[in-house]
GUNU-652748 format. One record per residue: residue number from 1; residue in three letters; y, x, z of N, C-alpha, C, O in turn. Coordinates in steps of 0.05 Angstrom, whole numbers, plus 32768, in hexadecimal, padded with zeros to 4 digits. Example, Ala and Ser with C-alpha at 12.3 -4.5 7.8 and 13.67 -1.06 7.14 Angstrom:
% residues 2
(r 1, 'ALA', (7F8E, 8108, 809C), (7FA6, 80F6, 809C), (7FBE, 8108, 809C), (7FBE, 811D, 80A9)),
(r 2, 'SER', (7FD3, 8101, 808E), (7FEB, 8111, 808F), (8001, 8102, 809D), (8017, 810C, 80A1)),
END
This chain:
% residues 175
(r 1, 'MET', (7FE8, 8011, 8000), (8000, 8000, 8000), (8019, 8012, 8000), (801A, 8027, 800D)),
(r 2, 'ALA', (802D, 8009, 7FF2), (8046, 8017, 7FF1), (8054, 8017, 800C), (8050, 8004, 801B)),
(r 3, 'PRO', (8064, 802C, 8012), (8071, 802D, 802C), (8082, 8015, 8033), (8082, 800C, 8049)),
(r 4, 'GLU', (8090, 800A, 801F), (80A2, 7FF3, 8025), (8092, 7FDB, 802D), (809C, 7FCB, 803D)),
(r 5, 'LEU', (807A, 7FD8, 8023), (8069, 7FC1, 802C), (8060, 7FC5, 8049), (8061, 7FB3, 8059)),
(r 6, 'LEU', (8058, 7FDE, 8050), (804F, 7FE4, 806B), (8066, 7FE2, 807F), (8061, 7FDD, 8097)),
(r 7, 'GLN', (807E, 7FE6, 8076), (8095, 7FE5, 8088), (80A2, 7FCA, 8089), (80B6, 7FC6, 8097)),
(r 8, 'GLY', (8096, 7FB6, 807B), (80A0, 7F9B, 807B), (80BB, 7F97, 806D), (80C9, 7F84, 8072)),
(r 9, 'LYS', (80C2, 7FA9, 805B), (80DB, 7FA8, 804C), (80D7, 7F96, 8033), (80C0, 7F90, 802C)),
(r 10, 'GLU', (80ED, 7F8E, 8027), (80EB, 7F80, 800E), (80DF, 7F93, 7FF9), (80E2, 7FAB, 7FFB)),
(r 11, 'TYR', (80D1, 7F87, 7FE6), (80C4, 7F98, 7FD2), (80C4, 7F8A, 7FB7), (80C8, 7F72, 7FB5)),
(r 12, 'GLY', (80BF, 7F99, 7FA3), (80BD, 7F8F, 7F87), (80A7, 7F9D, 7F78), (8094, 7FA6, 7F83)),
(r 13, 'VAL', (80AB, 7F9F, 7F5E), (8097, 7FAB, 7F4D), (8093, 7FC9, 7F52), (807F, 7FD4, 7F4A)),
(r 14, 'ALA', (80A5, 7FD5, 7F61), (80A2, 7FF2, 7F67), (8088, 7FF7, 7F77), (807E, 800D, 7F77)),
(r 15, 'VAL', (807E, 7FE3, 7F85), (8065, 7FE7, 7F94), (804E, 7FEC, 7F81), (803B, 7FFB, 7F87)),
(r 16, 'ASP', (8050, 7FE0, 7F69), (803B, 7FE5, 7F55), (803C, 8002, 7F4A), (8027, 800E, 7F45)),
(r 17, 'TRP', (8054, 800D, 7F48), (8057, 8028, 7F3E), (804C, 803B, 7F54), (8040, 8050, 7F4D)),
(r 18, 'TRP', (8051, 8035, 7F6D), (8045, 8045, 7F84), (8027, 8045, 7F81), (801A, 805A, 7F83)),
(r 19, 'THR', (801C, 802D, 7F7D), (7FFF, 802B, 7F7B), (7FF4, 803A, 7F63), (7FDF, 8047, 7F65)),
(r 20, 'LEU', (8003, 803A, 7F4D), (7FFA, 804B, 7F36), (7FFA, 8068, 7F3D), (7FE8, 8077, 7F35)),
(r 21, 'GLY', (800E, 8071, 7F4D), (800E, 808D, 7F56), (7FF6, 8093, 7F67), (7FEA, 80A8, 7F65)),
(r 22, 'CYS', (7FEE, 8080, 7F79), (7FD6, 8084, 7F8A), (7FBD, 8086, 7F78), (7FAC, 8096, 7F7D)),
(r 23, 'LEU', (7FBC, 8074, 7F64), (7FA5, 8074, 7F52), (7FA3, 808F, 7F42), (7F8E, 809B, 7F40)),
(r 24, 'LEU', (7FBA, 8098, 7F38), (7FBB, 80B1, 7F29), (7FB3, 80C8, 7F3C), (7FA3, 80D9, 7F33)),
(r 25, 'TYR', (7FBC, 80C8, 7F54), (7FB5, 80DC, 7F68), (7F96, 80DC, 7F6B), (7F8A, 80F1, 7F6A)),
(r 26, 'GLU', (7F8B, 80C5, 7F70), (7F6E, 80C3, 7F75), (7F5E, 80CC, 7F5C), (7F49, 80D8, 7F5F)),
(r 27, 'MET', (7F68, 80C5, 7F45), (7F59, 80CD, 7F2C), (7F5A, 80EB, 7F29), (7F47, 80F7, 7F20)),
(r 28, 'ILE', (7F70, 80F7, 7F30), (7F73, 8114, 7F2C), (7F66, 8124, 7F43), (7F59, 8138, 7F3E)),
(r 29, 'VAL', (7F69, 811B, 7F5C), (7F60, 812A, 7F73), (7F44, 8123, 7F7B), (7F35, 8133, 7F85)),
(r 30, 'GLY', (7F3C, 8109, 7F77), (7F22, 8101, 7F7F), (7F20, 80F2, 7F9A), (7F0B, 80EC, 7FA3)),
(r 31, 'ARG', (7F37, 80ED, 7FA6), (7F39, 80DE, 7FBF), (7F55, 80D3, 7FC0), (7F67, 80DB, 7FB1)),
(r 32, 'GLY', (7F59, 80C0, 7FD2), (7F74, 80B4, 7FD6), (7F88, 80C8, 7FE1), (7F80, 80DC, 7FED)),
(r 33, 'PRO', (7FA2, 80C2, 7FDE), (7FB7, 80D5, 7FE7), (7FBA, 80D5, 8006), (7FC4, 80E9, 8010)),
(r 34, 'PHE', (7FB1, 80C0, 8013), (7FB3, 80BF, 8030), (7F99, 80B5, 803C), (7F8C, 80A5, 8030)),
(r 35, 'ALA', (7F91, 80C0, 8053), (7F78, 80B7, 8060), (7F7A, 80BB, 807E), (7F85, 80CE, 8088)),
(r 36, 'SER', (7F6F, 80A7, 808C), (7F6D, 80A9, 80A9), (7F5B, 8092, 80B2), (7F5C, 807C, 80A7)),
(r 37, 'ASP', (7F4B, 8097, 80C7), (7F3B, 8082, 80D3), (7F4D, 8070, 80E5), (7F45, 805A, 80EB)),
(r 38, 'ASP', (7F64, 807B, 80EC), (7F76, 806C, 80FE), (7F8B, 805F, 80EC), (7F9A, 806C, 80DF)),
(r 39, 'LEU', (7F8C, 8044, 80ED), (7F9E, 8035, 80DC), (7FBC, 803C, 80E1), (7FCB, 803E, 80CE)),
(r 40, 'GLN', (7FC3, 8040, 80FA), (7FDF, 8048, 8100), (7FE6, 8063, 80F4), (7FFC, 8066, 80EA)),
(r 41, 'LEU', (7FD4, 8076, 80F6), (7FD9, 8090, 80EA), (7FDA, 808F, 80CB), (7FEA, 809D, 80BF)),
(r 42, 'LEU', (7FCA, 807D, 80C0), (7FCB, 807A, 80A3), (7FE6, 806E, 809A), (7FF2, 8078, 8087)),
(r 43, 'VAL', (7FEF, 805A, 80A8), (8009, 804D, 80A2), (801F, 8062, 80A5), (8031, 8063, 8095)),
(r 44, 'LYS', (801E, 8071, 80BB), (8032, 8086, 80BF), (8032, 809A, 80A9), (8048, 80A3, 809F)),
(r 45, 'ALA', (801B, 80A3, 80A0), (8019, 80B6, 808A), (8025, 80AB, 8070), (8035, 80B8, 8063)),
(r 46, 'ILE', (801F, 8093, 806A), (8029, 8086, 8051), (8047, 8083, 8052), (8055, 8087, 803E)),
(r 47, 'THR', (8052, 807C, 8069), (806E, 8077, 806B), (807F, 8090, 8071), (8098, 808F, 806F)),
(r 48, 'SER', (8073, 80A6, 8078), (8083, 80BD, 8080), (807A, 80D8, 8075), (8088, 80EC, 8077)),
(r 49, 'GLU', (8063, 80DA, 8068), (8059, 80F3, 805F), (8056, 80F3, 8040), (8053, 80DF, 8034)),
(r 50, 'ASP', (8057, 810B, 8035), (8053, 810F, 8019), (8035, 8115, 8014), (8028, 8122, 8024)),
(r 51, 'PRO', (802A, 810B, 7FFE), (800E, 8112, 7FF7), (800E, 8130, 7FF0), (8021, 813B, 7FE6)),
(r 52, 'HIS', (7FF7, 813D, 7FF5), (7FF4, 8159, 7FEE), (7FE1, 815B, 7FD7), (7FCB, 8150, 7FD7)),
(r 53, 'LEU', (7FEA, 816A, 7FC3), (7FDA, 816D, 7FAB), (7FCE, 8189, 7FAA), (7FDB, 819D, 7FB1)),
(r 54, 'PRO', (7FB4, 818B, 7FA1), (7FA8, 81A6, 7F9E), (7FB6, 81B6, 7F89), (7FC3, 81AB, 7F77)),
(r 55, 'SER', (7FB5, 81D0, 7F8B), (7FC3, 81E2, 7F78), (7FB8, 81DF, 7F5C), (7FC6, 81E7, 7F49)),
(r 56, 'ARG', (7FA0, 81D5, 7F58), (7F96, 81D2, 7F3D), (7FA4, 81BC, 7F2D), (7FA0, 81BA, 7F15)),
(r 57, 'VAL', (7FB3, 81AB, 7F3A), (7FC2, 8195, 7F2D), (7FDB, 81A1, 7F21), (7FEA, 81AF, 7F2E)),
(r 58, 'SER', (7FDF, 819C, 7F07), (7FF6, 81A8, 7EF9), (8010, 819F, 7F05), (8012, 818A, 7F12)),
(r 59, 'ALA', (8025, 81AE, 7F01), (8040, 81A7, 7F0B), (8049, 818D, 7EFE), (8055, 817D, 7F0C)),
(r 60, 'GLU', (8043, 8188, 7EE5), (804B, 8170, 7ED7), (803D, 8157, 7EE4), (804A, 8143, 7EE8)),
(r 61, 'CYS', (8024, 815A, 7EE9), (8014, 8144, 7EF5), (801E, 8140, 7F12), (8021, 8129, 7F1A)),
(r 62, 'SER', (8023, 8155, 7F20), (802D, 8153, 7F3C), (8047, 8143, 7F3C), (804B, 8132, 7F4C)),
(r 63, 'CYS', (8059, 814A, 7F29), (8072, 813D, 7F27), (806F, 811F, 7F22), (807D, 810F, 7F2E)),
(r 64, 'ALA', (805D, 8118, 7F0F), (8058, 80FC, 7F09), (804E, 80ED, 7F22), (8057, 80D7, 7F28)),
(r 65, 'ILE', (803B, 80F9, 7F30), (8030, 80EC, 7F48), (8046, 80E9, 7F5E), (8049, 80D3, 7F69)),
(r 66, 'TYR', (8054, 80FF, 7F63), (8069, 80FE, 7F78), (807F, 80E9, 7F70), (8089, 80DB, 7F81)),
(r 67, 'SER', (8085, 80E8, 7F57), (809A, 80D5, 7F4E), (8091, 80B8, 7F50), (80A1, 80A7, 7F56)),
(r 68, 'LEU', (8078, 80B3, 7F4B), (806D, 8098, 7F4E), (806A, 8091, 7F6C), (806C, 8079, 7F73)),
(r 69, 'MET', (8066, 80A5, 7F7D), (8061, 80A0, 7F99), (807A, 80A6, 7FAB), (8077, 80AB, 7FC3)),
(r 70, 'SER', (8091, 80A6, 7F9F), (80A9, 80AA, 7FAF), (80AC, 8094, 7FC4), (80AA, 807D, 7FBD)),
(r 71, 'ARG', (80B2, 809C, 7FDC), (80B6, 8087, 7FF1), (80D1, 807A, 7FEE), (80D6, 8065, 7FF9)),
(r 72, 'VAL', (80E4, 8087, 7FDF), (80FE, 807C, 7FD9), (80FA, 806B, 7FC0), (80F7, 8075, 7FAA)),
(r 73, 'VAL', (80FA, 8050, 7FC4), (80F4, 803E, 7FAE), (8106, 8042, 7F96), (80FC, 8041, 7F7F)),
(r 74, 'GLU', (8120, 8047, 7F9A), (8132, 804B, 7F84), (812C, 8064, 7F73), (8133, 8065, 7F5C)),
(r 75, 'ASP', (811F, 8077, 7F7F), (8118, 8090, 7F71), (80FC, 808F, 7F64), (80F5, 80A0, 7F54)),
(r 76, 'ARG', (80ED, 807B, 7F6B), (80D1, 8079, 7F61), (80D1, 8074, 7F43), (80E1, 8065, 7F38)),
(r 77, 'PHE', (80BF, 8082, 7F36), (80BB, 807D, 7F19), (80B6, 8060, 7F13), (80A8, 8052, 7F23)),
(r 78, 'ASP', (80C0, 8057, 7EFD), (80B8, 803D, 7EF2), (80AF, 8043, 7ED6), (80AC, 805B, 7ECF)),
(r 79, 'GLY', (80AA, 802F, 7EC6), (809F, 8034, 7EAB), (80B1, 8045, 7E9A), (80A8, 8056, 7E8B)),
(r 80, 'THR', (80CB, 8040, 7E9B), (80DE, 804F, 7E8B), (80DF, 806C, 7E93), (80DD, 807E, 7E83)),
(r 81, 'LYS', (80E2, 8071, 7EAD), (80E3, 808D, 7EB7), (80C9, 809B, 7EB2), (80C8, 80B3, 7EAC)),
(r 82, 'MET', (80B2, 808D, 7EB5), (8098, 8099, 7EB2), (8095, 80A3, 7E95), (808A, 80B9, 7E90)),
(r 83, 'ARG', (809E, 8093, 7E82), (809B, 809B, 7E66), (80A9, 80B5, 7E5F), (80A2, 80C4, 7E4D)),
(r 84, 'SER', (80BE, 80BB, 7E6E), (80CE, 80D4, 7E69), (80C3, 80EC, 7E78), (80CD, 8102, 7E74)),
(r 85, 'ALA', (80AF, 80E8, 7E89), (80A5, 80FE, 7E99), (8096, 8112, 7E87), (8089, 810B, 7E74)),
(r 86, 'SER', (8098, 812C, 7E8E), (808C, 8141, 7E7E), (806D, 813E, 7E7E), (8060, 8147, 7E6B)),
(r 87, 'PHE', (8062, 8132, 7E92), (8045, 812D, 7E93), (803B, 811C, 7E7C), (8025, 8120, 7E72)),
(r 88, 'TYR', (804C, 810B, 7E72), (8045, 80F8, 7E5D), (8052, 80FF, 7E42), (8052, 80EF, 7E30)),
(r 89, 'GLN', (805D, 8117, 7E3F), (806C, 811F, 7E28), (805C, 811D, 7E0E), (8067, 8118, 7DF9)),
(r 90, 'ASP', (8042, 8122, 7E0F), (8031, 8121, 7DF7), (8025, 8106, 7DF1), (8016, 8103, 7DDE)),
(r 91, 'LEU', (802A, 80F2, 7E02), (801E, 80D8, 7DFF), (802E, 80C7, 7DEB), (8047, 80C4, 7DEE)),
(r 92, 'ASP', (8021, 80BD, 7DD7), (802E, 80AB, 7DC3), (802D, 808F, 7DCF), (8019, 8080, 7DCD)),
(r 93, 'TRP', (8043, 8087, 7DDC), (8045, 806D, 7DEA), (8041, 8056, 7DD7), (8035, 8042, 7DDE)),
(r 94, 'ALA', (804C, 8058, 7DBE), (804A, 8042, 7DAB), (802C, 803E, 7DA3), (8023, 8028, 7DA2)),
(r 95, 'ALA', (801E, 8055, 7D9E), (8002, 8053, 7D98), (7FF2, 8048, 7DAF), (7FDE, 8039, 7DAB)),
(r 96, 'LEU', (7FF9, 804F, 7DC7), (7FEC, 8045, 7DDF), (7FEF, 8027, 7DE1), (7FDC, 8018, 7DE7)),
(r 97, 'LEU', (8007, 801D, 7DDC), (800C, 8000, 7DDD), (7FFD, 7FF1, 7DC7), (7FF5, 7FDA, 7DCA)),
(r 98, 'ARG', (7FF8, 7FFF, 7DB0), (7FE9, 7FF3, 7D9B), (7FCB, 7FF6, 7D9F), (7FBB, 7FEE, 7D8E)),
(r 99, 'MET', (7FC3, 8002, 7DB6), (7FA7, 8008, 7DBD), (7F9A, 801A, 7DA9), (7F82, 8016, 7DA2)),
(r 100, 'GLU', (7FA8, 802E, 7D9F), (7F9D, 8041, 7D8C), (7F96, 805C, 7D99), (7F8D, 806E, 7D8B)),
(r 101, 'VAL', (7F9B, 805F, 7DB2), (7F95, 8078, 7DC0), (7F79, 8076, 7DCC), (7F73, 8065, 7DDC)),
(r 102, 'ALA', (7F68, 8089, 7DC3), (7F4D, 8089, 7DCD), (7F4C, 8094, 7DEA), (7F5B, 80A5, 7DF1)),
(r 103, 'ALA', (7F3A, 8089, 7DF9), (7F36, 8092, 7E15), (7F2B, 80AF, 7E13), (7F1A, 80B5, 7E03)),
(r 104, 'PRO', (7F34, 80C1, 7E25), (7F2A, 80DC, 7E25), (7F0E, 80DE, 7E2E), (7F00, 80F2, 7E29)),
(r 105, 'TYR', (7F04, 80CA, 7E3C), (7EE9, 80CA, 7E46), (7EDE, 80AE, 7E47), (7EEC, 809C, 7E50)),
(r 106, 'THR', (7EC6, 80AA, 7E3D), (7EBA, 8090, 7E3D), (7EA1, 8092, 7E4E), (7E8F, 80A2, 7E48)),
(r 107, 'PRO', (7E9F, 8082, 7E63), (7E87, 8084, 7E74), (7E6D, 807E, 7E65), (7E6D, 806D, 7E52)),
(r 108, 'VAL', (7E58, 808B, 7E6C), (7E3E, 8087, 7E60), (7E30, 8070, 7E6F), (7E2E, 8071, 7E87)),
(r 109, 'THR', (7E27, 805C, 7E60), (7E19, 8046, 7E6D), (7DFC, 804F, 7E74), (7DF3, 8064, 7E6A)),
(r 110, 'SER', (7DEF, 8041, 7E85), (7DD4, 8048, 7E8D), (7DC1, 8049, 7E75), (7DAF, 8059, 7E74)),
(r 111, 'ASP', (7DC4, 8036, 7E62), (7DB3, 8036, 7E4A), (7DB7, 804F, 7E3A), (7DA4, 805C, 7E31)),
(r 112, 'ALA', (7DD1, 8057, 7E37), (7DD7, 806F, 7E27), (7DCD, 8088, 7E35), (7DC4, 809B, 7E28)),
(r 113, 'ALA', (7DCE, 8088, 7E50), (7DC5, 809F, 7E5F), (7DA7, 80A5, 7E5C), (7D9F, 80BC, 7E5E)),
(r 114, 'THR', (7D97, 8090, 7E57), (7D7A, 8094, 7E55), (7D72, 8097, 7E38), (7D5A, 809D, 7E32)),
(r 115, 'ASP', (7D84, 8094, 7E25), (7D7E, 8097, 7E09), (7D7D, 80B5, 7E02), (7D91, 80C3, 7E04)),
(r 116, 'PRO', (7D65, 80C0, 7DFA), (7D63, 80DD, 7DF5), (7D74, 80E6, 7DDD), (7D7A, 80FE, 7DDB)),
(r 117, 'ASP', (7D7C, 80D4, 7DCC), (7D8D, 80DB, 7DB5), (7DAB, 80DB, 7DBB), (7DBB, 80E2, 7DAB)),
(r 118, 'ASN', (7DB2, 80D1, 7DD3), (7DCE, 80CF, 7DDA), (7DD6, 80E6, 7DEC), (7DCB, 80EA, 7E02)),
(r 119, 'ASN', (7DE8, 80F6, 7DE2), (7DF2, 810D, 7DF2), (7E11, 810B, 7DF5), (7E1E, 811F, 7DF8)),
(r 120, 'SER', (7E1B, 80F2, 7DF5), (7E38, 80EE, 7DF6), (7E44, 80F9, 7E10), (7E5A, 8103, 7E10)),
(r 121, 'HIS', (7E35, 80F6, 7E26), (7E40, 8100, 7E40), (7E43, 811F, 7E3E), (7E58, 8129, 7E46)),
(r 122, 'ALA', (7E30, 812D, 7E34), (7E32, 814A, 7E31), (7E48, 8151, 7E1E), (7E57, 8165, 7E22)),
(r 123, 'GLU', (7E4B, 8142, 7E08), (7E60, 8148, 7DF4), (7E7B, 8143, 7E01), (7E8E, 8153, 7DFD)),
(r 124, 'GLN', (7E7E, 812D, 7E10), (7E98, 8128, 7E1C), (7E9F, 813D, 7E31), (7EB6, 8146, 7E32)),
(r 125, 'ARG', (7E8B, 8145, 7E41), (7E90, 815A, 7E55), (7E98, 8174, 7E48), (7EAA, 8182, 7E51)),
(r 126, 'ALA', (7E8B, 817B, 7E32), (7E91, 8193, 7E23), (7EAE, 8192, 7E18), (7EBC, 81A5, 7E18)),
(r 127, 'ARG', (7EB5, 817A, 7E0D), (7ED0, 8177, 7E02), (7EE5, 8179, 7E18), (7EFA, 8186, 7E14)),
(r 128, 'LEU', (7EE0, 816D, 7E2F), (7EF3, 816F, 7E45), (7EF5, 818C, 7E50), (7F0A, 8195, 7E57)),
(r 129, 'GLN', (7EDE, 8199, 7E51), (7EDE, 81B5, 7E5A), (7EEE, 81C6, 7E46), (7EFD, 81D7, 7E4F)),
(r 130, 'ALA', (7EEB, 81C1, 7E2C), (7EFA, 81D1, 7E18), (7F18, 81CB, 7E1A), (7F28, 81DE, 7E17)),
(r 131, 'GLU', (7F1F, 81B2, 7E1F), (7F3B, 81AB, 7E21), (7F48, 81B4, 7E3A), (7F5F, 81BD, 7E3A)),
(r 132, 'PHE', (7F3A, 81B2, 7E51), (7F47, 81B8, 7E6B), (7F3D, 81D2, 7E77), (7F47, 81DB, 7E8C)),
(r 133, 'GLY', (7F29, 81DF, 7E6B), (7F20, 81F9, 7E74), (7F13, 81F8, 7E90), (7F06, 81E5, 7E97)),
(r 134, 'ASP', (7F18, 820E, 7E9F), (7F0C, 8211, 7EB9), (7F15, 81FB, 7ECD), (7F06, 81F5, 7EE0)),
(r 135, 'VAL', (7F2C, 81F0, 7EC8), (7F36, 81DB, 7EDA), (7F22, 81C4, 7EDB), (7F1C, 81B8, 7EF0)),
(r 136, 'TRP', (7F17, 81BC, 7EC4), (7F04, 81A6, 7EC2), (7EEB, 81AC, 7ED2), (7EE1, 819B, 7EE1)),
(r 137, 'SER', (7EE0, 81C4, 7ECF), (7EC8, 81CA, 7EDD), (7ECC, 81CE, 7EFB), (7EB8, 81CC, 7F0A)),
(r 138, 'SER', (7EE4, 81D2, 7F04), (7EEA, 81D6, 7F20), (7EEF, 81BB, 7F2E), (7EF1, 81BA, 7F47)),
(r 139, 'VAL', (7EF2, 81A5, 7F1F), (7EF7, 818B, 7F2B), (7EDE, 8182, 7F39), (7EC9, 8180, 7F2C)),
(r 140, 'PRO', (7EE0, 817C, 7F53), (7EC8, 8173, 7F61), (7EBE, 8158, 7F56), (7ECE, 8147, 7F50)),
(r 141, 'GLN', (7EA4, 8156, 7F53), (7E99, 813D, 7F49), (7E96, 8128, 7F5F), (7E97, 8110, 7F5A)),
(r 142, 'SER', (7E93, 8131, 7F78), (7E91, 811F, 7F8F), (7E95, 812F, 7FA8), (7E96, 8148, 7FA7)),
(r 143, 'GLY', (7E97, 8122, 7FBE), (7E99, 8130, 7FD8), (7EB6, 8136, 7FDE), (7EC9, 812B, 7FD3)),
(r 144, 'SER', (7EBA, 8149, 7FF1), (7ED5, 814F, 7FFA), (7EE3, 8161, 7FE6), (7ED7, 816F, 7FD6)),
(r 145, 'VAL', (7EFD, 8160, 7FE8), (7F0E, 8170, 7FD6), (7F1E, 8183, 7FE7), (7F2A, 817B, 7FFB)),
(r 146, 'GLU', (7F1D, 819D, 7FE0), (7F2D, 81B1, 7FEF), (7F4A, 81AE, 7FE7), (7F50, 81B0, 7FCF)),
(r 147, 'LEU', (7F5B, 81AA, 7FFA), (7F78, 81A8, 7FF4), (7F84, 81C3, 7FF6), (7F84, 81D0, 800B)),
(r 148, 'GLU', (7F8F, 81CC, 7FE0), (7F9D, 81E6, 7FDF), (7FB8, 81E0, 7FD3), (7FBA, 81DC, 7FBB)),
(r 149, 'VAL', (7FCD, 81E0, 7FE3), (7FE7, 81D9, 7FD9), (7FF4, 81F2, 7FCD), (7FF4, 8207, 7FD9)),
(r 150, 'ASP', (7FFF, 81EF, 7FB5), (800B, 8205, 7FA7), (8029, 8203, 7FAB), (8036, 81EF, 7FA5)),
(r 151, 'SER', (8035, 8218, 7FB7), (8052, 8218, 7FBD), (8063, 8218, 7FA4), (807B, 8212, 7FA6)),
(r 152, 'ARG', (8058, 821E, 7F8D), (8068, 821D, 7F74), (806B, 8201, 7F6A), (807C, 81FC, 7F59)),
(r 153, 'ARG', (805B, 81EE, 7F73), (805D, 81D3, 7F6A), (8077, 81C6, 7F76), (807E, 81CD, 7F8D)),
(r 154, 'PRO', (8084, 81B4, 7F68), (809B, 81A7, 7F73), (8092, 8196, 7F8B), (807D, 8189, 7F8A)),
(r 155, 'SER', (80A2, 8196, 7FA0), (809B, 8186, 7FB7), (80A5, 8169, 7FB3), (80B4, 8164, 7FA0)),
(r 156, 'MET', (809D, 8157, 7FC4), (80A5, 813C, 7FC1), (80C4, 813A, 7FC3), (80D0, 812A, 7FB6)),
(r 157, 'GLU', (80D0, 814B, 7FD4), (80ED, 814A, 7FD7), (80FB, 8153, 7FBD), (8111, 8149, 7FB8)),
(r 158, 'GLN', (80EF, 8165, 7FAE), (80FB, 816E, 7F95), (80F8, 8159, 7F7F), (8106, 815B, 7F6B)),
(r 159, 'VAL', (80E6, 8146, 7F83), (80E0, 8133, 7F6E), (80EB, 8118, 7F76), (80DB, 8106, 7F7E)),
(r 160, 'ARG', (8104, 8115, 7F74), (8111, 80FB, 7F7B), (811A, 80EC, 7F62), (811F, 80D4, 7F64)),
(r 161, 'ALA', (811D, 80F9, 7F4C), (8126, 80EC, 7F33), (811A, 80FD, 7F1C), (8115, 8114, 7F20)),
(r 162, 'PRO', (8117, 80F0, 7F04), (810B, 80FF, 7EEE), (811A, 8119, 7EE8), (810D, 812D, 7EE3)),
(r 163, 'SER', (8135, 8119, 7EE8), (8143, 8131, 7EE2), (813F, 8146, 7EF8), (813C, 815E, 7EF1)),
(r 164, 'THR', (813D, 813E, 7F11), (8138, 8150, 7F27), (811C, 815C, 7F24), (8117, 8174, 7F27)),
(r 165, 'CYS', (8109, 814A, 7F1D), (80ED, 8153, 7F19), (80EB, 8167, 7F03), (80DF, 817C, 7F07)),
(r 166, 'ASP', (80F7, 8162, 7EEC), (80F6, 8174, 7ED6), (8103, 818F, 7EDD), (80F9, 81A4, 7ED6)),
(r 167, 'SER', (8119, 818E, 7EEC), (8126, 81A7, 7EF5), (8114, 81B6, 7F08), (8111, 81CF, 7F05)),
(r 168, 'ALA', (8108, 81A8, 7F1A), (80F6, 81B5, 7F2D), (80DE, 81C1, 7F1F), (80D6, 81D7, 7F26)),
(r 169, 'LEU', (80D4, 81B4, 7F0B), (80BD, 81BE, 7EFC), (80C5, 81D8, 7EEE), (80B7, 81EC, 7EEE)),
(r 170, 'HIS', (80DD, 81D8, 7EE1), (80E5, 81F0, 7ED2), (80EA, 8207, 7EE5), (80E3, 821E, 7EDF)),
(r 171, 'ARG', (80F6, 8201, 7EFD), (80FB, 8216, 7F10), (80E0, 8222, 7F1A), (80DE, 823A, 7F1E)),
(r 172, 'HIS', (80CC, 8211, 7F1D), (80B3, 821A, 7F2A), (809F, 8225, 7F16), (808C, 8232, 7F1D)),
(r 173, 'THR', (80A2, 821F, 7EFC), (808E, 8228, 7EE9), (8097, 8240, 7ED9), (8088, 824A, 7EC8)),
(r 174, 'LEU', (80B0, 824A, 7EDD), (80B9, 8261, 7ECE), (80B0, 827B, 7ED9), (80B3, 8290, 7ECC)),
(r 175, 'TYR', (80A5, 827B, 7EF1), (809D, 8294, 7EFE), (8084, 829F, 7EF1), (807A, 82B4, 7EFA)),
END
């Protein structure tokens, strides 16, 4: 839940952008951005702490996640701001809206997995390995994820608006 919901404040569609940031975080990292067995601690974390991203997450992706998960609603990415983010610079938004963009990965159904002539899973994994290199093979398939925060990544405080985010990225990636 977005911080404003947990704090009992008025809210709008920005809560959906927060949720998209949580989903993107989970897809990239393999677990949710906040966790606690204690509900009060979980609420406190969501309303007052920044998510921590492993160093293997690119600066552009970090920026997109932090911008979607900004606790300051006015600074949170929306559809327009998100389209201008460097993380999405190569995405053809018009083709996406026309449903012409192929999914980078298609899950293998149980029937396809038992078919000896079907090697689509191996082909897809090889294609992803070729495209993303060692990063893909280092992504945990399940279990816990080691959090290693990279100080060169823009912090949540540096990512308050797209222009700030892009400036922070350039400052941190030129080294």
